[in-house]
N, C-alpha and C positions, 0 to 999 in steps of 0.2 A: 503493499499498500504506500502512496505518497506520503511525505512527512506531515506531521500536523501543522507546521508552518506553512508550507505549500497549501494545504486545505484550507487553512485561515486566508491566506492571501487570495486564493479563487474565489473563497466564499464571499470575501468583502468586496470583490472586485465585479462580479458578474450579476446582472439583474437580469430576470428574478432569482438569482444565485442558485440556481437548479443545477447540480453536478451529475450529469448523466452516466459515468464511468469513471470508476477509479481503479486503474490496474497499474499493477507492479511495472515499472520502466517503460510505461507507455503514456502517450499525451493523455491528457483529460479534455473530453468533449464538452464544451460548456455552453448552453442555449440561452439567449437574452431576450427571446422573442419569436415569433413566425418567421421562419425562413431566414434567421440571422445567427450562425454560430462561428465561436472562435475555439482553437485550440491552445491548450496552454501546458508547459510542462517545466519541470526544473532544470537548469543547466548551468554551464560555467561559462566564463569569457572565452576560454580554450575553445569549447563545443560551438560556441555561436558564431565565432568568426573563422573556422576551419574551412580547408578547401577554396576553391574559387567562389569567393563570395563578395558583394558589395552591400553595404548598409547605408543607403543614401538618406541625407536630412533634407525634407523637403524646404521650398524657398519660403513658405509662409510659417517655418518655426523661428522662434527668437535665436538671436546669437549665442555663442557660449557665454556662459554667466557665472559660471563657478568662480568664487574669491576665496581667499586665504581661510576663511571660517568653515567653509565646505570642504575644502582641502586638508586641512587640519584634522578634521572628524573622520575624513576617510582614512589617511595616514595613521591615525591611533588605531582604527580596525585593523588595518594591515598588520601593524605591529603586533598587536594582541594575536593575530592568527599566525605570524611568524614565529612567536614564542611558542605557541602551541604546536606549531611543526616541529620545531627543534626537539621538542621533547616527546615527540612521537605522539601526539594525542589526537584523537579524531573531532574535528570540529570544523564550523564552518560559521560565515557571517552572512545573514541574508542583506543584499547589497539593494533589493527593490525589483521592478519589473522593466521589461522591453516590450514595448508593443509594435510588432510589426505587419505591414500591408505589403502585398506583391507590388514589386517594382516595374516601371515602364519596360525594362530591358530583361525581364526575367525570362530564362532561356535555358535549354539543357546545359550549355557550355558557361552560363554564369549565373548564380544565384543571387539576383538582386532584390533587395527589400527596402521599404520606404520605413523610415524610423518615426513612428507617430509620436512615442513618449519612450524616454530613456536616452536622449540624445546625450545630455549633460555627463550622465554617468558612463555612457560609452566612449565619448570624446576624452574623458579624464582618463580612463584605463588604458586607452591607446596610447596617450601622451606620457602616462607612467610607464608603459613598455619602452616608448623610445627612449626616456631617460636612463632604463635600466639598460638597453642597449648600448647606448653612449658610456656610462658608467663603466659597464664590463670592458668594454672595448680597449680601455687602456691596458689592462693585462691578458685580455684573450679577444683579438681583433676578429675572431670568428665568430664572435657575438653578433656582430653586425649584421652579416649575412643569414645567421641562423634566424635571429628575431624578426628580421625583415620578412623572409620569404614564409616562416611559417605563421607569422599573426599580421602583419602589417600591408603588405603588397601583394597583388597578383602577378607574379614575376611574366608571365606570357601575354598579358595586357597591355594596351597601350593608351595614353591619354589619361583621362580620369578615371577611366575602369582599372587603371593600375593599383588603385587605392581600396582597400578594404572597407575604410569608412570615408565618406565624403561629407564634410559639414557643410552648412550652408554657404552661401557665397560670400557672406561677410567673413567668414573665419576660414575660406578654404584656402587661400595662399599661405597663411600663418601655419595651419596645419600640415599641408603639404611639405612646409620648410622643415619642420620638425621630423615628418617621415624622412625627407631625404639627407637628414643629418645636418642641416644647416638652420638652427631654430633661430628667430628672430625674437629678441629679448627687449623690444621696444617697450616704451612705458604704457603705451596704449594697446598692448595685444595681451589680451586674457589668455589666449592659448600659449603665446610663450610665457607669459608668468606661470603657468600650471606647470608647463614644462621645466622651468626655472627652478619651482617650488621643490618638484621631486628630484631634481639634481642635488639640491641642497641637503634633502633630507637623507639622500642615500650616501653623500658625502660624511654626514654625522654619525649614521649607525655604522658605516664600515668599519669593521674591526679587524686590523691586519692580523689578530691571532686566530681570526674564525673565517676560514676560507669559503664558507657555505652561507654566510649571513645573506648577502645580496641574492644568490640564487635561491633562499628560501623567500625572499620577497617578490621574485619574480613568479614562484611556485604559487604564491598566495594569490596575486593579481590574477593569474591563469585559472586557478582550480580549486580555490577555497573561498570566493566570494560568491556565494549562491543568487543566480538570478531567475526570475520567472519570466519564462518566454513566451509571450501571448501572440498567436499570429491569428490574424483576423481577416475577412475578405471585404468588410466595408468599413470605410473611415468613420462613420457615425457611431458605430459600436464601439469602435477602438477609442473614440473621444470620451465616451461615456464611461468605460474600462478606466480611463486616466483620472477622470474625475473622482470617481469612487475609490481608487487606490490611494489618491492623496489626500485624502480626508485624514485629520490628524487631531490629537488630543493630548491632554497634560496626563503624565505618567506618573506613577508612585516612586519615591525615592528606594533606595536598595534597603535602608533601613525599614521603611513602612512595610517592604515585602516580607523581611525577616520577622518583624512583629506579627505580622498577620498571620504568618504559616505557624509561628511559635504557639499563639492562643488558639488557632484552629486544632492544634493537637492536644490541647489541654483542655477538655469538656468539663472536667471536675475541679480542676485546680487552678483555672485560670486567673480568677480573682486573688487567690492567695499568692500566687507567683508575680502577679503583676505588683500589689501592693508591698510584697516583700523584696522584690529583688528589682524588678524593671523599672518602675517608678522612681526609686532611689537613684538607679543608676542613670536614668535619663535627666534627673535634676542635677546629678553631680557632672556631668559630662556635657549636656546639651546637644542641639542636634548635630552639629559640626564633629562634636568629640565621639558622640555614638557612631557616626560614620566610620570615623578614623578608625575606633576600638574594632569594629566588625572586619574591617581589613587586616588589623595586625593581629587579632585572633587566628584568622586563616594563615598567614605567616608563621605565627607560632606552631600550627598544627602541619603545615604542608610545605614550610620553607620558600624557596623561590619556585615553586610551583602555583602559590597562590596568585590570584588575578584580581584587582582591584575592581575590574568591570564587571567581574562574575561574582562578586561576594555573596548575591543572594544565592546563587548555584551553589556556592562552597557551603554554606550554612544549611542549606538543604540537605547535602549531603551529611553532615555531621549530624543533622536531626534525625535523619533515615537510619542512621548507625545505632539509634537509641532503641530500634525496633519497636517504636510506637510506645514504650512504657512511659506513661507520665511520670513516674519517680525519677527516670532516668533523663528526661526533659527538663524536670524541674532542676537536676543537677546541673544541667547544661546551661540553664539561665544563670544560676547560683555561681557556676566559673565565670560567665560573662561578667557578672557584678564584681566577683573578685579581682579580675582582671582590670576591670574599670577604674579601681583604686589605683592600681599601678599606674596606669595612665594620667590619671589626674596628679598622682604626685610627680610624674615626668612634667607634665605641663605646667604644675603649680608648685614648685618645691618650696616650701615654707619653713620645715623643721630646720631648727639649728644644729645640723648635723653635717660632717664633712661629705657626706654621699650627696645630700641636698646641695651642697656648694657646688659638686661637680656635675649635678643635673641642671642647676641655674646656668652652668657654663654652656651646656649643651643646647639648653633651650634658648639662650641668648644668640647662640651660633646659628640657630634655625636648622639643626641637625636632625631634621625628622627621619632621616633614612636610619638613624641609629637606632629610632624606637623601638623595633623588634627585639634587638639584643637587650636592649635596656629592660625590657618588660622582662625578657626571660631572667636576666640577673635578679631582678626583684622578686620573681616567682620563686627561683631557686633559694634565694634568702628567706622567703616568708615560709618556705616549705623545709628549711633547715639544711640545706644541701648545699648552703654556700654562706660563709662568714661574711660580717660586715666588713672586715679588712680585705677580704678576698673580693667582694664586690666593688669597695672602694679602689682597688689596684686595677681592676678591670677596667672601670670607668676612667681611668688615668690614662690607659692604653687607649682608649677610644678617642678620647682628647687629643694625644699625643698623634694618634693615625691621622687625624684630621689637619691638625696644626701643621705637622710636617710635610704631608701632601700639598696643602695650601702655599707654604713658602717656597715649596719647590715648583710651584706652578703647574701640578698635576690637575687635570680637569675632573670634576666631581660626578659626570654623567655615569659613571658605572656603580656608584655607591649602593646604590638602592639594591641591586643583586649581591654585591659582595655581603652585605650584611644581613640580608635575607637567607643567603647559604650559610654564614656563620651561626646564626640563631639555632640551626639545627644541630650543630654541634656542640651545644653548651647543655650536656644532659644531667651535670651533677656529678657523674661517676669519677670524674678526675676535676682537680682545682680550676675553677672557672678563669682566673686570671691567666693561668698558664696556657689552657687550651685557646682562649681568645688571642693571646699575643702570637702564640705559633701560628694560628690561621692567619692573622692579618701580616705575617711576615713572609709569605709567598711573594717571590720576586715580582711577578707581574702586577703586584697589588701598590708598588712604587712607595711603600712606607720607607722613607730614606734613612739611611745609617748614620751615624753620629758624623763621620767624615764628610758624607754627602750634605748631611743638613747644616754643617758649619760653611761648606762651599756655598749653598744655597744661601745663606745669610749674608755671606759676604757680597755674593755677585748678584743675585737674582733681584728684579726691579719688584720689590714688595709691595710697593705702592698701587701695582696693577694686579695682586693677586687677588681673589676673592672679593667678599664684600666689605664696605666700610667698617659695619658694625663687627665683622670678624677680625678686621686689622686692629681696630680698637680693643677688642678683647685680648690678642695675643700681647699688645703693648701694655695692656692692664697687668696680666700675668706678669710681664718680664718687671713693671713696676713694683708689683706686690713682692717679687723676689729680693728687694733692696731692703725689705722689712718697712716700706713705707707706711706712715700712719694715717695718710690722707687717702680716702677711700674715692676712687674714680667712678663717677657716676656717668655711665655711658647714656643713660637716659637724658642728660642734659645736652641740649643741642648745642650749646656755646662749646664743648668739650670737641675738639677736632685733631686732625693729624696735621702737624708742622713740620715742613720741610726746612731743617735748619739751614742748610745751602739751599738758596731758594730756587724753585723752578725757573724764573726769570731772573736770572743774576743781573745786577749792574756792573758798572765797571769796575768798583773796587773788590767786588768778589772776584771778577775773571782775574784782575791782578794778582789777588792772593792765590788762585790757582794756576797762574803762569809759571811761578816757580817750580812746578811738580811736573810739567808738560804742558801738551796742547790743552787750553782752559776750556774749549769746547767740547774737545773729546773725552775728558775728564769729567766735566759735567754731566755729560749725557751717561757715562759709566757710573757715576756715583748719587745722582740727586735722587733716585727712588729706591735705592737700596735701604734696607733695614738700620743700617748704621748711620744715615743721615735724618732719620725720622723720629717723632717723638709726640707726645700728647700735650696740650695745651687748651687753655679757655681764652686765649686772646690771640688767635690766629691772624686775625684781620690787623691788629696793631703791630705784629711782628712784622708781616709782610716781606718785603724784599732790603729792609734794613739792613747796615752793615753790622757784621759780627759783633763789634764792640758794643753797639747798641742793644743788639739783640740779647747777648749774654746778660746784661744788666737787668732785663724784664726776665730772662729765665732764671736767674739767681733767686728773685722773688718767689718764685714757685713752689707751692708744697711738694711738687713731686720730686722724690730723690734723682731720677734719671735726668731731670732738668737742671738739677742742682749741680751735678758732677760735669754736665756740658758746659756751663757757666764759668766753671775752674778752668777752662781751656784759654790760652792765649790767643790762639787762631783756629780757623776751622777749614781745613783743607782735606787731601787725599789721605795723608797720614793720620789725621784724627779720627776722621770717618772710619779708615780700616781698623785702627786700634778699638774704637767703640764697636764695631761690629764683631771683633775677636771677644771683646768682652761679654757682648749680648749672647754670642754664640756659646761661651762657657756656661752662661746661665741657662740659655735655652734648652742645653743639653741636660741639666739637671733638672730642669721643670719637666720636660717632654723624654720621658724615656724612648729609646729606640727599639726597633724590632730585634728579633732573634737573628743574630747576623749569621749567616751562611755561607757568606763571600761576597765579593765587591759587587757593588750595582753597575750593570752596563751603561754606556754612554745613551743619551736620549738621540733618537732617531725621529722625533715627533715633529712632523710639518703640519700637524692637524690644525694648528692655530691660521697657518696661512691658508690653508683649504677652506677653513670655516669662513674666514674673510672674505675670500672672493667668492663663494657661494653666497654671502650677505650681500653682494655689491646689489643696490637698488638697479632697476631699469634706468638706461640712458645714462650712466655714469662710468667713469673711469679711474683706476689708480695707478701709482707709478712704483718702479721697481724698489726706488728709496723708500717710499711710504711703507711698502710691505716688510722691508728690511728692517726700518724702524719699529714696526709693530712686534716682529718676531726676535729682535735683538740678533739680527743677521747682518749681511751686507748684500748690497744689489747684484754683485756678480753671481754668488751660489743661488741667489733667488731666481736670475734669469736662468741659470743653467738647470735648475729644479723644473721651472716652469717648462722649458724645452724639452725636458726628457719625460715628462708624466703628463697624462692626458687629464687635464683639470677644468672643472667648470670655471667658465668666464676667464680664463688664462689668456685669452686674446685682448681683454681689456685692460692688460696691464702694458702701461707706455713708458716711453722715457719721460723725465721731468718735464720736457719741453712740450709732453704730448704727441710726440710723434712715435710711429712704430718703431722698435728697434731693429737694426739691422739683422740681428741674430734671430728675429722672430721666424718661427716655421711651425705649421700646423702639425699635429701630432700624428695626423695620416698623411703619410708623404704623397699620396695619391690626391691630396685636396689642393685644388687649385685656385681657390677664392682668393680674391683680393681683399687683404685685411682690412684697408680703408673702406670698402664697400660694405663689408660685414658690419664694420662699428657704425657707419651711419643708418644701417638698417636697424641697428640696436639703438639708435636715437641719439648717437653722439655727433656733435657739430665739429666741423673744422673750418679754419679759415683758408685764404688763399694759398697759405703756405704749408698746408697740410697738418696744422697744429690743432689738437682738440682743445676745445672749449675749456677755459680753466675753471669756470664756474660749475662744470660737470665733474671735476675731480674730487675724490673722496680721498681725505688726508689720513693718516696714521691715527690722529685723534677722533676722527669722524668713524674710521673703521672700529676703533675701541669702543665708541659708544654704541655702534650697531650691535656689536658683540655683547654689549653690557658689561664691559670689564671696568673695575672700579678706578675712580680717578680720572677717567676719560675726559671729563669736562674742563679739567685743571689744565690739560696738555695745551701750550701755546703753540703758534704756528711756528715760532723758532725752534720748537723741538723737533719738527718735522725735517726729513732730509730735502735740502734745498736744491740738490743736483745729484742725480743718479745715472748719469749716463755710462752705461754699461761699455760702450764701444763695440767694435768687432773684435770678438775673441775666436782664436783658433779652434779647430775641432776637436784638438788635445786638451786646451785648456777646459773646454766645456766638458769633454768626457770627464777629466778629472774631477773638476766640480760636482758632476751629477754622481760619480762614486762618492766622492768625499760625503755630501748631503745626505746620500741613502744609508750611507753605513755609520756616520757619526753626529749626522743631525744640523740644523741650520746655525747653531751658536759656534760649535767647531768649525763649520765652514766660513762663517762670517769673521771669524778670528785670524783664519789662513788667508781670507781674502785681502783684510786690513792689513796683514805683515807683508803680504806681496806688493800692495799697494805702495806701502811705505818703502820697500826696497825699490822699486822702482822709479819712486821720487827723487830718491838720492843718486839714481843714474845706474842701479843695478840692472841685471837682466835676469830673466827667469826662464829656465829651461823645463818643458814637459816630455814625460815619459812617453812612448808610443806603444809600449806592450799591453798585454790584456789587463795587469793591475795598474792603473793609471797611477802617476807619481807626478811631483814636481820639486824642484829645487831651485832656491837662489844661487845664481853664480857669481864666484867670486873670481875677477880676472887677475891673473899675474902677467908678467912679461911674456911667458913662453907657453903657459898653459892654464887651463881653467879648473877651479877647484869648486866642489859641492858639498862644504861641509856639513849640510844638513838637507835631508831629504825627506819631504811629506808624503805620505801615502793616504789612502783611504780611512785607515783606522790608526796609524802609529806615525810617531815624528823619529826618523832614523839619523843616527850620528854616525857618517862614514869615516871611523877611523881606520877600517880597513883598506880604504883607497886613499886616506890622508897619509898614512904612514909610508906612501911611495912619492909623495910629492913634497916640494920644496914650500914654504921652511918646516911643515909638520912631521918630516922624517925625524926630527928632533923631539924624543919621546916627552920631554918637559914641556913643549908647546901642547902635545895633546892631551897632557895633564892636566895643563891649565884651562882648556876646553872644558875637559870633563869637570873640574872644579867648578867653572862658572855655570855650567848648564845644571849642574846639581844644587845650585842655589834656588832653583824654581821649586816651588811647593809641590810635593808629590812625586818629584824625580829623584833616583837614586840610581846613578849608573857606576858599577863596580869598577875598580882600577883595574880588575881581572881582563876586562873589555876593550883595554886601550888598543888593540890591534884588529877588533872586530867590528861588528855593526849593532851595537845597543840601540834600543829604541824606549819609547815610552809614550802613553795613549795620547793620540791628538787631540781628544776632548779636554785635555789639561789646559790646552791653549784659551779656551774659552775665559781662563782665569787670568786676570789682567797679570797678577803678578808673575805667571810663568810666560805670558807673552812677554812682559819686559825684559825677562831675563834670556829669552831667547832671541828677542832684536838686539840685545846688548852683545850676546854672543856673536852674531853674525858681524856686527859692527867691529868686533874685536877680530874677528878672523879677516876682515878686510885690511884692517891696520897691520896684520902681521904680514900679509902677502906684499903690501906696498914696496917696502925697502928691496924686495926680491924682484 
């Protein structure tokens, strides 16, 4: 028999709602009056568009109208189905109906149908297939041909008959462009905007560690979105069906459904259970809290298999497991009420107890994703399976996990699943703190070690990480570590984060920095780091005033950290670095690290760049320098990464002048489109010299705002890259930076780019290797031969003692020893004396540390000085 869902749709759709036949796997014949019948059956997109078919939207239909709200709703349903598919669960989602009538060219060679209803969802699903095709083509070029020929085109038809879906005239050209792989993302094209929406979402969900996640999305779109295919003979019947199907009403909430189901199962005890457990629980938590509780209970029972949208179904399963016994159903409600008390304590921790202090931190942090773990801890404590000290220690690990990841710039998108899985491991059979710490120490969860944590504090732009309230919480914890007697009230809007070295430094500040290097470079490196930030209640008064005046105000602060800053005579690189080291010492003591099983590998994360490009609004462009500024890299590796990877909107990255880079190439080598024509079709305007309209440029600050990065609104235009002309680079240089960026990430690649730029500016040459493993080396020229003391590979920096020992003047072992000594001054580098005639190396990711960079640059300079006399 057809499903209940299908029968319901059919019965709601057909007048006078007489179902003549209901047979397994056969169409349903529904009659709406004398001489007027339709056929209806359940189907999927794959079955609906298979073979040589054309679904034609008639001219009288309205244009494509779906906007972000409808697209977001559909995407949410797709994600739910993809998760179910990953767990091998049998499920589908009812998407709606499609009403078709015979088309004018219906023939044995082509099945053509007029789309009377359902054109919006059909158009959307085919645009999703276009996005899936283009996203997968980066790693599997065969995806283009596979998806095109199976689902999008009629390969052996010409003209309009080539397309399996033909929208109205208004949308036809934009839709064809998407099918042909040249989507127009102009600001007025809803078709192009829908395509871009799906490309953006695919970038967000694509997990490098899961090679099947995107293919699951494709399977869901094709096979797990259930449609009712209604085939009619007369248009008037079709329209009546359409009107009936689209009747809507107000639905019940998940809590309403659960409550109604519970008390339906309690004919004798309903009043007692309601008054004793349900009503007090409802008053304690309120409607929003009850909704949250129902989901959390499912997580406690099922772990990461729990689905927020299926809370009613999940609780139905729990109630069915009681066997209908009213005593067991009463116990189910009693357990709900008990867990409601745990949730209330999490949401409103009022007791004067160290555990409640930890809960207040997590509550202020808005760490909703940890609630399942915290509820399990409180439950085990309540049952006597965990002591107060064990719970307190476990909560400390949760806090550390969140703080260290935030300071390290690790995105929080996967936290929900992480904590859902961890919850199931807390059984009380082993000490909960030990179990939790071990579970969160897995390498792919990026809980930084002490060494990495110290490096992140010194180098990361803390001001850009997380939400402002989270940054304030971290600074408050640090202040408390000094034994401060002044409580920092984060609810006071006057309390803000102060840049001691200001974001827009005046002449006096730049003069101070000039004694330690290039002032603009130093400012960019230091201004947003934790060593330069503090809390203050008079940010607007401090502003950009010279340090001499600023320190007088800070000296009167009740915060110990400000008083310590006020004791400094000046404020430059040395002072900021020293303070960062002091903060790192305290931070390591406050927030314990993971169980260390080995060194954490380098970051290969280009996801921030991908997310920024995916978020570019229609009709806008950005520059290589803006992207480099955003992710902490350099324009050259950004350009190399874009050239070697198929990324949404990469063609909208231009030189700072608004011109297309000489190195720009389409990812598809057979793509012969003119980049300027494509950009114009995207809504970007050019002047007579071929330069894009500056007003349409999205700066680093604006991209940060689009992505919701904290502190974005305070970034001034001066902070953005003013010039990023990457020039024309050789094939070998581009290949080197592609391999370097892929292996060691954007920050390491940016550090190498800046080093090579520095070397070339002082007249040096750089040679790039042509073997399979790309490399490059700054060349030190002597009178008779060229030396390469240091060579960069994708993952390592090699010191070439094995070659230098044969070259003047480094045949002298004392000079090689001096070079070794100089390089060993870099933090984290330790080349043993036994390798003075070999090829020792250290991780290239260390170059992202300014202190290491300075040492390597100084060593190269010293080598050049040694060669000059010879």
